[in-house]
TITIMAR-325988 format. One record per residue (C-alpha): x, y, z; residue number from 1; residue in one letter. Coordinates in nm, 3 decimals. Layout:
+---------+---------+---------+-----+---+
|       x |       y |       z |   k | r |
+---------+---------+---------+-----+---+
|       X |       Y |       Z | NUM | A |
...
+---------+---------+---------+-----+---+
//
This chain:
+---------+---------+---------+-----+---+
|       x |       y |       z |   k | r |
+---------+---------+---------+-----+---+
|  -0.881 |  -3.170 |  -1.638 |   1 | M |
|  -0.779 |  -2.819 |  -1.805 |   2 | A |
|  -0.899 |  -2.507 |  -1.633 |   3 | L |
|  -1.186 |  -2.340 |  -1.827 |   4 | E |
|  -1.169 |  -2.011 |  -1.646 |   5 | I |
|  -0.872 |  -1.822 |  -1.576 |   6 | R |
|  -0.793 |  -1.488 |  -1.387 |   7 | S |
|  -0.832 |  -1.176 |  -1.587 |   8 | I |
|  -0.527 |  -1.021 |  -1.766 |   9 | K |
|  -0.366 |  -0.750 |  -1.561 |  10 | G |
|  -0.482 |  -0.918 |  -1.218 |  11 | T |
|  -0.293 |  -1.142 |  -0.995 |  12 | Q |
|  -0.348 |  -1.386 |  -0.731 |  13 | D |
|  -0.176 |  -1.318 |  -0.393 |  14 | I |
|  -0.093 |  -1.667 |  -0.279 |  15 | L |
|   0.003 |  -1.745 |   0.084 |  16 | P |
|   0.380 |  -1.772 |   0.008 |  17 | S |
|   0.357 |  -1.388 |  -0.065 |  18 | E |
|   0.060 |  -1.263 |   0.132 |  19 | S |
|   0.268 |  -1.238 |   0.456 |  20 | Y |
|   0.480 |  -0.990 |   0.281 |  21 | Q |
|   0.166 |  -0.767 |   0.203 |  22 | W |
|   0.041 |  -0.803 |   0.582 |  23 | Q |
|   0.372 |  -0.686 |   0.702 |  24 | F |
|   0.399 |  -0.364 |   0.512 |  25 | V |
|   0.029 |  -0.293 |   0.579 |  26 | E |
|   0.056 |  -0.343 |   0.938 |  27 | R |
|   0.365 |  -0.133 |   0.955 |  28 | L |
|   0.190 |   0.130 |   0.744 |  29 | F |
|  -0.106 |   0.154 |   0.990 |  30 | L |
|   0.088 |   0.122 |   1.297 |  31 | D |
|   0.331 |   0.412 |   1.196 |  32 | M |
|   0.018 |   0.630 |   1.082 |  33 | A |
|  -0.108 |   0.620 |   1.433 |  34 | K |
|   0.217 |   0.810 |   1.558 |  35 | N |
|   0.115 |   1.063 |   1.296 |  36 | Y |
|  -0.251 |   1.077 |   1.408 |  37 | G |
|  -0.388 |   0.936 |   1.101 |  38 | F |
|  -0.697 |   0.705 |   1.136 |  39 | S |
|  -0.815 |   0.444 |   0.887 |  40 | E |
|  -1.111 |   0.510 |   0.644 |  41 | I |
|  -1.259 |   0.254 |   0.421 |  42 | R |
|  -1.484 |   0.353 |   0.140 |  43 | V |
|  -1.679 |   0.171 |  -0.142 |  44 | P |
|  -1.500 |   0.023 |  -0.424 |  45 | V |
|  -1.710 |   0.180 |  -0.667 |  46 | F |
|  -1.864 |   0.520 |  -0.704 |  47 | E |
|  -2.091 |   0.750 |  -0.922 |  48 | D |
|  -1.884 |   0.794 |  -1.255 |  49 | K |
|  -1.937 |   1.159 |  -1.204 |  50 | N |
|  -1.731 |   1.180 |  -0.902 |  51 | L |
|  -1.415 |   1.068 |  -1.089 |  52 | F |
|  -1.500 |   1.307 |  -1.408 |  53 | I |
|  -1.533 |   1.606 |  -1.168 |  54 | R |
|  -1.229 |   1.522 |  -0.962 |  55 | S |
|  -0.981 |   1.346 |  -1.143 |  56 | V |
|  -1.073 |   1.545 |  -1.458 |  57 | G |
|  -1.220 |   1.465 |  -1.812 |  58 | D |
|  -0.914 |   1.540 |  -1.979 |  59 | T |
|  -0.686 |   1.283 |  -1.798 |  60 | T |
|  -0.594 |   0.938 |  -1.930 |  61 | D |
|  -0.756 |   0.792 |  -1.624 |  62 | V |
|  -1.106 |   0.923 |  -1.715 |  63 | V |
|  -1.069 |   0.919 |  -2.115 |  64 | Q |
|  -0.891 |   0.580 |  -2.148 |  65 | K |
|  -0.858 |   0.387 |  -1.809 |  66 | E |
|  -1.157 |   0.405 |  -1.593 |  67 | M |
|  -1.395 |   0.096 |  -1.566 |  68 | Y |
|  -1.737 |   0.216 |  -1.595 |  69 | T |
|  -2.058 |   0.037 |  -1.603 |  70 | F |
|  -2.453 |   0.069 |  -1.566 |  71 | T |
|  -2.620 |  -0.113 |  -1.291 |  72 | D |
|  -2.981 |  -0.264 |  -1.294 |  73 | Q |
|  -3.112 |   0.075 |  -1.184 |  74 | G |
|  -2.963 |   0.262 |  -1.461 |  75 | G |
|  -2.697 |   0.439 |  -1.249 |  76 | R |
|  -2.355 |   0.513 |  -1.442 |  77 | E |
|  -2.109 |   0.383 |  -1.192 |  78 | L |
|  -1.720 |   0.327 |  -1.204 |  79 | A |
|  -1.477 |   0.106 |  -1.023 |  80 | L |
|  -1.239 |   0.356 |  -0.834 |  81 | R |
|  -0.925 |   0.428 |  -1.047 |  82 | P |
|  -0.777 |   0.607 |  -0.738 |  83 | E |
|  -0.849 |   0.678 |  -0.365 |  84 | G |
|  -0.840 |   1.046 |  -0.309 |  85 | T |
|  -1.194 |   1.126 |  -0.482 |  86 | A |
|  -1.396 |   0.872 |  -0.283 |  87 | G |
|  -1.246 |   0.974 |   0.042 |  88 | I |
|  -1.308 |   1.358 |  -0.029 |  89 | N |
|  -1.656 |   1.259 |  -0.103 |  90 | R |
|  -1.689 |   1.064 |   0.229 |  91 | A |
|  -1.538 |   1.323 |   0.416 |  92 | V |
|  -1.808 |   1.583 |   0.286 |  93 | I |
|  -2.113 |   1.345 |   0.317 |  94 | E |
|  -2.025 |   1.242 |   0.666 |  95 | N |
|  -1.931 |   1.590 |   0.810 |  96 | G |
|  -1.583 |   1.487 |   0.895 |  97 | I |
|  -1.466 |   1.838 |   0.824 |  98 | L |
|  -1.688 |   1.967 |   1.101 |  99 | N |
|  -1.499 |   1.772 |   1.350 | 100 | E |
|  -1.146 |   1.869 |   1.479 | 101 | A |
|  -0.906 |   1.986 |   1.217 | 102 | L |
|  -0.685 |   1.894 |   1.059 | 103 | P |
|  -0.868 |   1.571 |   0.959 | 104 | A |
|  -0.603 |   1.293 |   0.902 | 105 | K |
|  -0.718 |   0.999 |   0.735 | 106 | L |
|  -0.528 |   0.690 |   0.592 | 107 | C |
|  -0.622 |   0.407 |   0.385 | 108 | Y |
|  -0.548 |   0.067 |   0.217 | 109 | N |
|  -0.748 |   0.006 |  -0.095 | 110 | I |
|  -0.751 |  -0.185 |  -0.427 | 111 | S |
|  -0.810 |   0.039 |  -0.745 | 112 | C |
|  -0.883 |  -0.024 |  -1.113 | 113 | F |
|  -0.749 |   0.078 |  -1.429 | 114 | R |
|  -0.760 |  -0.035 |  -1.781 | 115 | A |
|  -0.414 |   0.002 |  -1.840 | 116 | E |
|  -0.133 |  -0.195 |  -2.054 | 117 | K |
|  -0.028 |  -0.456 |  -1.805 | 118 | P |
|   0.347 |  -0.463 |  -1.748 | 119 | Q |
|   0.597 |  -0.527 |  -1.462 | 120 | A |
|   0.482 |  -0.291 |  -1.163 | 121 | G |
|   0.155 |  -0.209 |  -1.349 | 122 | R |
|  -0.165 |  -0.399 |  -1.303 | 123 | Y |
|  -0.546 |  -0.352 |  -1.404 | 124 | R |
|  -0.624 |  -0.419 |  -1.022 | 125 | Q |
|  -0.362 |  -0.266 |  -0.801 | 126 | F |
|  -0.344 |  -0.181 |  -0.443 | 127 | H |
|  -0.239 |   0.155 |  -0.270 | 128 | Q |
|  -0.174 |   0.261 |   0.078 | 129 | L |
|  -0.225 |   0.635 |   0.127 | 130 | G |
|  -0.315 |   0.928 |   0.348 | 131 | M |
|  -0.515 |   1.236 |   0.335 | 132 | E |
|  -0.507 |   1.547 |   0.540 | 133 | L |
|  -0.746 |   1.815 |   0.521 | 134 | F |
|  -0.814 |   2.175 |   0.667 | 135 | G |
|  -0.438 |   2.281 |   0.683 | 136 | A |
|  -0.310 |   2.553 |   0.420 | 137 | H |
|   0.033 |   2.567 |   0.579 | 138 | S |
|   0.343 |   2.404 |   0.394 | 139 | P |
|   0.413 |   2.239 |   0.729 | 140 | A |
|   0.095 |   1.993 |   0.626 | 141 | A |
|   0.300 |   1.898 |   0.305 | 142 | D |
|   0.632 |   1.849 |   0.489 | 143 | A |
|   0.441 |   1.605 |   0.745 | 144 | E |
|   0.285 |   1.391 |   0.489 | 145 | V |
|   0.595 |   1.363 |   0.316 | 146 | I |
|   0.814 |   1.308 |   0.629 | 147 | A |
|   0.592 |   1.003 |   0.707 | 148 | F |
|   0.669 |   0.853 |   0.365 | 149 | V |
|   1.035 |   0.918 |   0.403 | 150 | D |
|   1.039 |   0.751 |   0.755 | 151 | E |
|   0.819 |   0.458 |   0.620 | 152 | F |
|   1.099 |   0.394 |   0.370 | 153 | F |
|   1.368 |   0.424 |   0.616 | 154 | A |
|   1.219 |   0.165 |   0.863 | 155 | V |
|   1.151 |  -0.087 |   0.584 | 156 | L |
|   1.551 |  -0.040 |   0.502 | 157 | G |
|   1.483 |   0.076 |   0.149 | 158 | I |
|   1.797 |   0.268 |  -0.016 | 159 | Q |
|   1.842 |   0.481 |  -0.303 | 160 | G |
|   1.455 |   0.618 |  -0.332 | 161 | I |
|   1.483 |   0.978 |  -0.414 | 162 | S |
|   1.219 |   1.240 |  -0.348 | 163 | L |
|   1.121 |   1.495 |  -0.634 | 164 | E |
|   0.894 |   1.797 |  -0.559 | 165 | I |
|   0.743 |   2.053 |  -0.769 | 166 | N |
|   0.465 |   2.330 |  -0.755 | 167 | S |
|   0.212 |   2.340 |  -1.035 | 168 | I |
|   0.055 |   2.691 |  -0.894 | 169 | G |
|  -0.291 |   2.756 |  -0.808 | 170 | C |
|  -0.582 |   2.849 |  -1.058 | 171 | P |
|  -0.477 |   3.215 |  -1.044 | 172 | T |
|  -0.091 |   3.183 |  -1.161 | 173 | C |
|  -0.183 |   2.868 |  -1.376 | 174 | R |
|  -0.391 |   3.067 |  -1.610 | 175 | K |
|  -0.061 |   3.253 |  -1.726 | 176 | E |
|   0.116 |   2.906 |  -1.736 | 177 | Y |
|  -0.176 |   2.748 |  -1.935 | 178 | H |
|  -0.146 |   3.065 |  -2.201 | 179 | K |
|   0.221 |   2.989 |  -2.247 | 180 | A |
|   0.183 |   2.616 |  -2.285 | 181 | L |
|  -0.085 |   2.675 |  -2.544 | 182 | K |
|   0.133 |   2.904 |  -2.746 | 183 | E |
|   0.428 |   2.662 |  -2.736 | 184 | Y |
|   0.235 |   2.357 |  -2.819 | 185 | F |
|   0.049 |   2.533 |  -3.106 | 186 | S |
|   0.348 |   2.522 |  -3.280 | 187 | Q |
|   0.372 |   2.155 |  -3.265 | 188 | H |
|   0.000 |   2.083 |  -3.361 | 189 | K |
|   0.101 |   1.844 |  -3.642 | 190 | D |
|   0.309 |   1.645 |  -3.421 | 191 | E |
|   0.081 |   1.607 |  -3.106 | 192 | L |
|  -0.095 |   1.272 |  -3.061 | 193 | C |
|  -0.480 |   1.293 |  -3.098 | 194 | E |
|  -0.561 |   1.296 |  -2.737 | 195 | T |
|  -0.314 |   1.603 |  -2.671 | 196 | C |
|  -0.483 |   1.787 |  -2.959 | 197 | L |
|  -0.784 |   1.768 |  -2.754 | 198 | T |
|  -0.575 |   1.845 |  -2.424 | 199 | R |
|  -0.427 |   2.174 |  -2.605 | 200 | L |
|  -0.765 |   2.338 |  -2.603 | 201 | E |
|  -0.895 |   2.210 |  -2.269 | 202 | K |
|  -0.603 |   2.158 |  -2.043 | 203 | N |
|  -0.261 |   2.204 |  -2.213 | 204 | P |
|  -0.094 |   2.124 |  -1.859 | 205 | L |
|  -0.214 |   1.752 |  -1.937 | 206 | R |
|   0.004 |   1.736 |  -2.247 | 207 | I |
|   0.320 |   1.738 |  -2.025 | 208 | L |
|   0.182 |   1.407 |  -1.870 | 209 | D |
|   0.134 |   1.223 |  -2.192 | 210 | C |
|   0.292 |   0.886 |  -2.241 | 211 | K |
|   0.345 |   0.923 |  -2.598 | 212 | S |
|   0.707 |   0.933 |  -2.691 | 213 | P |
|   0.676 |   1.209 |  -2.950 | 214 | V |
|   0.471 |   1.432 |  -2.702 | 215 | C |
|   0.731 |   1.364 |  -2.423 | 216 | R |
|   1.008 |   1.477 |  -2.643 | 217 | E |
|   0.810 |   1.781 |  -2.754 | 218 | I |
|   0.753 |   1.861 |  -2.388 | 219 | A |
|   1.108 |   1.883 |  -2.295 | 220 | K |
|   1.129 |   2.225 |  -2.415 | 221 | D |
|   0.782 |   2.353 |  -2.293 | 222 | A |
|   0.776 |   2.661 |  -2.040 | 223 | P |
|   0.836 |   2.572 |  -1.680 | 224 | V |
|   0.570 |   2.607 |  -1.420 | 225 | G |
|   0.787 |   2.747 |  -1.175 | 226 | L |
|   0.852 |   3.063 |  -1.373 | 227 | D |
|   0.480 |   3.128 |  -1.348 | 228 | Y |
|   0.393 |   3.098 |  -0.976 | 229 | L |
|   0.221 |   3.378 |  -0.798 | 230 | C |
|   0.376 |   3.514 |  -0.474 | 231 | D |
|   0.177 |   3.310 |  -0.256 | 232 | D |
|   0.234 |   2.977 |  -0.453 | 233 | C |
|   0.624 |   3.069 |  -0.436 | 234 | K |
|   0.611 |   3.134 |  -0.077 | 235 | T |
|   0.427 |   2.800 |  -0.014 | 236 | H |
|   0.683 |   2.624 |  -0.209 | 237 | F |
|   0.973 |   2.791 |  -0.061 | 238 | E |
|   0.813 |   2.708 |   0.294 | 239 | G |
|   0.785 |   2.350 |   0.202 | 240 | L |
|   1.168 |   2.318 |   0.115 | 241 | K |
|   1.260 |   2.497 |   0.422 | 242 | K |
|   1.074 |   2.248 |   0.636 | 243 | R |
|   1.217 |   1.950 |   0.432 | 244 | L |
|   1.571 |   2.088 |   0.483 | 245 | D |
|   1.483 |   2.128 |   0.855 | 246 | A |
|   1.396 |   1.745 |   0.866 | 247 | L |
|   1.703 |   1.662 |   0.671 | 248 | N |
|   1.494 |   1.514 |   0.399 | 249 | I |
|   1.689 |   1.525 |   0.072 | 250 | A |
|   1.478 |   1.642 |  -0.221 | 251 | Y |
|   1.541 |   1.725 |  -0.601 | 252 | T |
|   1.300 |   2.009 |  -0.766 | 253 | V |
|   1.179 |   1.849 |  -1.073 | 254 | N |
|   0.974 |   2.121 |  -1.263 | 255 | P |
|   0.824 |   1.842 |  -1.506 | 256 | R |
|   0.636 |   1.653 |  -1.234 | 257 | I |
|   0.245 |   1.741 |  -1.288 | 258 | V |
|   0.089 |   1.413 |  -1.175 | 259 | R |
|  -0.184 |   1.254 |  -1.374 | 260 | G |
|  -0.502 |   1.398 |  -1.205 | 261 | L |
|  -0.660 |   1.737 |  -1.243 | 262 | D |
|  -0.739 |   1.814 |  -0.883 | 263 | Y |
|  -0.377 |   1.919 |  -0.783 | 264 | Y |
|  -0.292 |   2.244 |  -0.678 | 265 | T |
|   0.063 |   2.395 |  -0.546 | 266 | K |
|   0.285 |   2.102 |  -0.401 | 267 | T |
|   0.315 |   1.785 |  -0.621 | 268 | V |
|   0.580 |   1.505 |  -0.523 | 269 | F |
|   0.690 |   1.156 |  -0.617 | 270 | E |
|   0.914 |   0.896 |  -0.439 | 271 | F |
|   1.119 |   0.754 |  -0.739 | 272 | V |
|   1.316 |   0.422 |  -0.721 | 273 | S |
|   1.586 |   0.323 |  -0.973 | 274 | G |
|   1.544 |  -0.053 |  -0.898 | 275 | D |
|   1.197 |  -0.147 |  -1.060 | 276 | I |
|   1.237 |  -0.056 |  -1.427 | 277 | G |
|   1.018 |   0.185 |  -1.617 | 278 | A |
|   0.713 |   0.205 |  -1.346 | 279 | Q |
|   0.970 |   0.397 |  -1.107 | 280 | S |
|   0.726 |   0.588 |  -0.898 | 281 | T |
|   0.659 |   0.414 |  -0.587 | 282 | V |
|   0.479 |   0.707 |  -0.417 | 283 | C |
|   0.310 |   1.019 |  -0.567 | 284 | G |
|   0.076 |   1.277 |  -0.431 | 285 | G |
|   0.022 |   1.658 |  -0.357 | 286 | G |
|  -0.191 |   1.948 |  -0.279 | 287 | R |
|  -0.556 |   1.963 |  -0.388 | 288 | Y |
|  -0.680 |   2.277 |  -0.227 | 289 | D |
|  -0.993 |   2.337 |  -0.452 | 290 | G |
|  -1.142 |   1.957 |  -0.454 | 291 | L |
|  -1.366 |   1.983 |  -0.164 | 292 | I |
|  -1.531 |   2.302 |  -0.288 | 293 | R |
|  -1.573 |   2.161 |  -0.639 | 294 | S |
|  -1.744 |   1.836 |  -0.493 | 295 | L |
|  -1.992 |   2.074 |  -0.318 | 296 | G |
|  -1.848 |   2.076 |   0.027 | 297 | G |
|  -1.726 |   2.367 |   0.226 | 298 | N |
|  -1.392 |   2.518 |   0.101 | 299 | D |
|  -1.108 |   2.334 |   0.269 | 300 | Q |
|  -0.756 |   2.237 |   0.157 | 301 | P |
|  -0.625 |   1.890 |   0.136 | 302 | G |
|  -0.296 |   1.717 |   0.075 | 303 | I |
|  -0.235 |   1.341 |   0.019 | 304 | G |
|  -0.055 |   1.076 |  -0.164 | 305 | Y |
|  -0.061 |   0.692 |  -0.250 | 306 | A |
|   0.196 |   0.438 |  -0.271 | 307 | M |
|   0.160 |   0.103 |  -0.482 | 308 | G |
|   0.206 |  -0.187 |  -0.281 | 309 | I |
|   0.305 |  -0.371 |  -0.583 | 310 | E |
|   0.573 |  -0.152 |  -0.653 | 311 | R |
|   0.706 |  -0.109 |  -0.300 | 312 | L |
|   0.723 |  -0.482 |  -0.273 | 313 | L |
|   0.912 |  -0.501 |  -0.605 | 314 | M |
|   1.173 |  -0.241 |  -0.460 | 315 | T |
|   1.207 |  -0.443 |  -0.144 | 316 | L |
|   1.279 |  -0.752 |  -0.355 | 317 | K |
|   1.525 |  -0.577 |  -0.585 | 318 | A |
|   1.731 |  -0.456 |  -0.283 | 319 | Q |
|   1.724 |  -0.804 |  -0.105 | 320 | N |
|   1.543 |  -0.674 |   0.188 | 321 | I |
|   1.387 |  -0.971 |   0.344 | 322 | E |
|   1.040 |  -0.948 |   0.529 | 323 | I |
|   1.001 |  -1.140 |   0.836 | 324 | P |
|   0.847 |  -1.480 |   0.760 | 325 | K |
|   0.536 |  -1.564 |   0.962 | 326 | P |
|   0.566 |  -1.799 |   1.264 | 327 | P |
|   0.558 |  -2.162 |   1.193 | 328 | T |
|   0.352 |  -2.424 |   1.398 | 329 | C |
|   0.448 |  -2.457 |   1.758 | 330 | D |
|   0.319 |  -2.810 |   1.786 | 331 | L |
|   0.175 |  -3.054 |   1.578 | 332 | Y |
|  -0.038 |  -3.328 |   1.775 | 333 | I |
|  -0.084 |  -3.662 |   1.580 | 334 | A |
|  -0.352 |  -3.905 |   1.696 | 335 | S |
|  -0.431 |  -4.284 |   1.686 | 336 | I |
|  -0.798 |  -4.369 |   1.707 | 337 | G |
|  -1.111 |  -4.176 |   1.809 | 338 | E |
|  -1.045 |  -4.098 |   2.160 | 339 | D |
|  -0.693 |  -3.959 |   2.091 | 340 | A |
|  -0.820 |  -3.757 |   1.804 | 341 | S |
|  -1.064 |  -3.580 |   2.050 | 342 | L |
|  -0.797 |  -3.528 |   2.292 | 343 | R |
|  -0.558 |  -3.396 |   2.022 | 344 | A |
|  -0.823 |  -3.139 |   1.947 | 345 | M |
|  -0.868 |  -3.044 |   2.322 | 346 | Q |
|  -0.490 |  -2.978 |   2.371 | 347 | L |
|  -0.478 |  -2.789 |   2.036 | 348 | T |
|  -0.760 |  -2.556 |   2.142 | 349 | A |
|  -0.595 |  -2.502 |   2.460 | 350 | L |
|  -0.259 |  -2.373 |   2.304 | 351 | L |
|  -0.448 |  -2.161 |   2.044 | 352 | R |
|  -0.624 |  -2.002 |   2.342 | 353 | G |
|  -0.288 |  -1.907 |   2.488 | 354 | E |
|  -0.184 |  -1.749 |   2.170 | 355 | G |
|   0.022 |  -2.059 |   2.048 | 356 | F |
|   0.022 |  -2.202 |   1.675 | 357 | F |
|  -0.102 |  -2.556 |   1.699 | 358 | A |
|  -0.264 |  -2.823 |   1.454 | 359 | E |
|  -0.378 |  -3.158 |   1.465 | 360 | C |
|  -0.478 |  -3.413 |   1.224 | 361 | D |
|  -0.820 |  -3.346 |   1.007 | 362 | L |
|  -0.756 |  -3.571 |   0.731 | 363 | M |
|  -0.784 |  -3.931 |   0.910 | 364 | D |
|  -0.424 |  -4.003 |   0.792 | 365 | R |
|  -0.197 |  -4.268 |   0.924 | 366 | S |
|   0.060 |  -4.163 |   1.213 | 367 | V |
|   0.346 |  -4.167 |   0.931 | 368 | K |
|   0.159 |  -3.933 |   0.708 | 369 | A |
|   0.077 |  -3.703 |   0.991 | 370 | Q |
|   0.417 |  -3.674 |   1.093 | 371 | M |
|   0.530 |  -3.613 |   0.705 | 372 | K |
|   0.271 |  -3.334 |   0.701 | 373 | Y |
|   0.421 |  -3.189 |   1.043 | 374 | A |
|   0.747 |  -3.174 |   0.856 | 375 | N |
|   0.605 |  -3.006 |   0.555 | 376 | K |
|   0.459 |  -2.726 |   0.779 | 377 | I |
|   0.773 |  -2.664 |   0.967 | 378 | G |
|   0.647 |  -2.764 |   1.304 | 379 | A |
|   0.870 |  -2.702 |   1.598 | 380 | K |
|   0.753 |  -2.964 |   1.800 | 381 | F |
|   0.546 |  -3.288 |   1.726 | 382 | S |
|   0.352 |  -3.532 |   1.960 | 383 | M |
|   0.183 |  -3.855 |   1.893 | 384 | V |
|  -0.139 |  -3.950 |   2.118 | 385 | L |
|  -0.245 |  -4.320 |   2.130 | 386 | G |
|  -0.408 |  -4.533 |   2.412 | 387 | D |
|  -0.102 |  -4.544 |   2.602 | 388 | D |
|  -0.067 |  -4.169 |   2.612 | 389 | E |
|  -0.419 |  -4.121 |   2.719 | 390 | L |
|  -0.399 |  -4.390 |   3.000 | 391 | K |
|  -0.073 |  -4.229 |   3.145 | 392 | N |
|  -0.171 |  -3.871 |   3.072 | 393 | N |
|   0.171 |  -3.823 |   2.915 | 394 | Q |
|   0.337 |  -3.820 |   2.574 | 395 | A |
|   0.667 |  -3.761 |   2.427 | 396 | A |
|   0.718 |  -3.419 |   2.263 | 397 | V |
|   0.982 |  -3.426 |   1.983 | 398 | K |
|   1.195 |  -3.136 |   1.871 | 399 | N |
|   1.164 |  -3.150 |   1.499 | 400 | M |
|   1.486 |  -2.976 |   1.433 | 401 | E |
|   1.727 |  -3.160 |   1.667 | 402 | T |
|   1.513 |  -3.499 |   1.688 | 403 | G |
|   1.534 |  -3.499 |   2.091 | 404 | E |
|   1.240 |  -3.617 |   2.279 | 405 | S |
|   1.132 |  -3.586 |   2.617 | 406 | R |
|   0.815 |  -3.699 |   2.823 | 407 | P |
|   0.552 |  -3.432 |   2.875 | 408 | L |
|   0.262 |  -3.425 |   3.088 | 409 | S |
|  -0.090 |  -3.367 |   2.939 | 410 | L |
|  -0.201 |  -3.175 |   3.257 | 411 | E |
|  -0.290 |  -2.825 |   3.151 | 412 | E |
|  -0.012 |  -2.637 |   3.367 | 413 | E |
|   0.297 |  -2.818 |   3.284 | 414 | P |
|   0.190 |  -2.880 |   2.929 | 415 | F |
|   0.153 |  -2.494 |   2.873 | 416 | L |
|   0.452 |  -2.415 |   3.086 | 417 | R |
|   0.677 |  -2.635 |   2.833 | 418 | F |
|   0.562 |  -2.417 |   2.550 | 419 | F |
|   0.597 |  -2.085 |   2.735 | 420 | Y |
|   0.959 |  -2.189 |   2.845 | 421 | D |
|   1.044 |  -2.272 |   2.453 | 422 | A |
|   0.894 |  -1.947 |   2.336 | 423 | Q |
|   1.133 |  -1.773 |   2.584 | 424 | I |
|   1.433 |  -1.966 |   2.481 | 425 | E |
|   1.349 |  -1.882 |   2.101 | 426 | D |
|   1.333 |  -1.508 |   2.204 | 427 | L |
|   1.663 |  -1.546 |   2.387 | 428 | S |
|   1.826 |  -1.703 |   2.086 | 429 | D |
|   1.708 |  -1.424 |   1.849 | 430 | S |
|   1.854 |  -1.135 |   2.069 | 431 | V |
|   2.172 |  -1.341 |   2.095 | 432 | N |
|   2.181 |  -1.361 |   1.690 | 433 | E |
|   2.076 |  -0.982 |   1.667 | 434 | M |
|   2.372 |  -0.887 |   1.899 | 435 | L |
|   2.628 |  -1.122 |   1.724 | 436 | K |
|   2.502 |  -0.948 |   1.400 | 437 | S |
|   2.562 |  -0.596 |   1.556 | 438 | E |
|   2.924 |  -0.677 |   1.652 | 439 | E |
+---------+---------+---------+-----+---+
//
């Protein structure tokens, strides 16, 4: 029968053959975040539409073209979140987190939604790992979140990812820069796309982020924001560079980075990979010192970033970096008859209670079919229980790799001891292999 309803274009199913890779990078991210003092926050997948208009900006592609919006049964105008920072800032204000010890350090693992044209590394539902740090004006805060990302990539073994940084200034110095951009782009009015003509009046900085090839070509010769920084923004940017140098984190100053969202101020940065095609930015972020105030909270600075899990996994694959596969079944217990089936479930529960991976028959299959299943799931050991095994309280346990069998008591203590000893032997073999590879 043909499937009548299929997944929506721009979405994907994460199958068990892949999900262990997602789980690995997610666990590593959260474990490393603890060492930096970041705690996980979880926020709703949809918010008031105005939250994103006020924070992300009504002149951005995200708001103008890509945001999924809908009206609910109560007439409320809502939106699926297109990014994480706005919702987390809303949660921080609403829940009084800024009244607690500062800096407030939060991290997250979320799904986001944008109606973009699907292509490699770009989905309409995509996933992000990220951090937000509130309350610190110092460039040391910028350096800390960048240092985390740099270390995270290093622990994963990723090579060839370059860090690009820029400063887009504060509202004070950006006025002069906007004036210079407006003067420059006004000379090219006849060539700009329709969207950028609107941006020319409202926010000319957004033209630098346009995806149109024509607009991008025009933007190459536009004034550079670094030339318009006020003394405070210059000092902040120099302070960031000084700290990155002290941490031996290599970077390139790229004056064309503006990021695609309006809330950014001063520092913006991207980690870029050359291994994943056009969608090369694996991680991007920056400082947003006025966002809390614009959303109605007490004025507090903030800085954060998000990295795309899909692009991260694409980079790992392109560099042939293998993620450890999940453990396989320690023991599969086949059974013949009702009494043996009950005993198999008891022994399976015993092993699981001790942290082992065990399975038994749930399909009322023949012994031959059960053993075939044990092979398919890669069981390390197998055992068959029947009337004789129950009577003698002993069964043959078979090493599925070597084919070797040996008798094993079904009494709890010797039964468990066998699998603990096998676990220690596996660990010893792994250590020996690691030592050999280092030699």
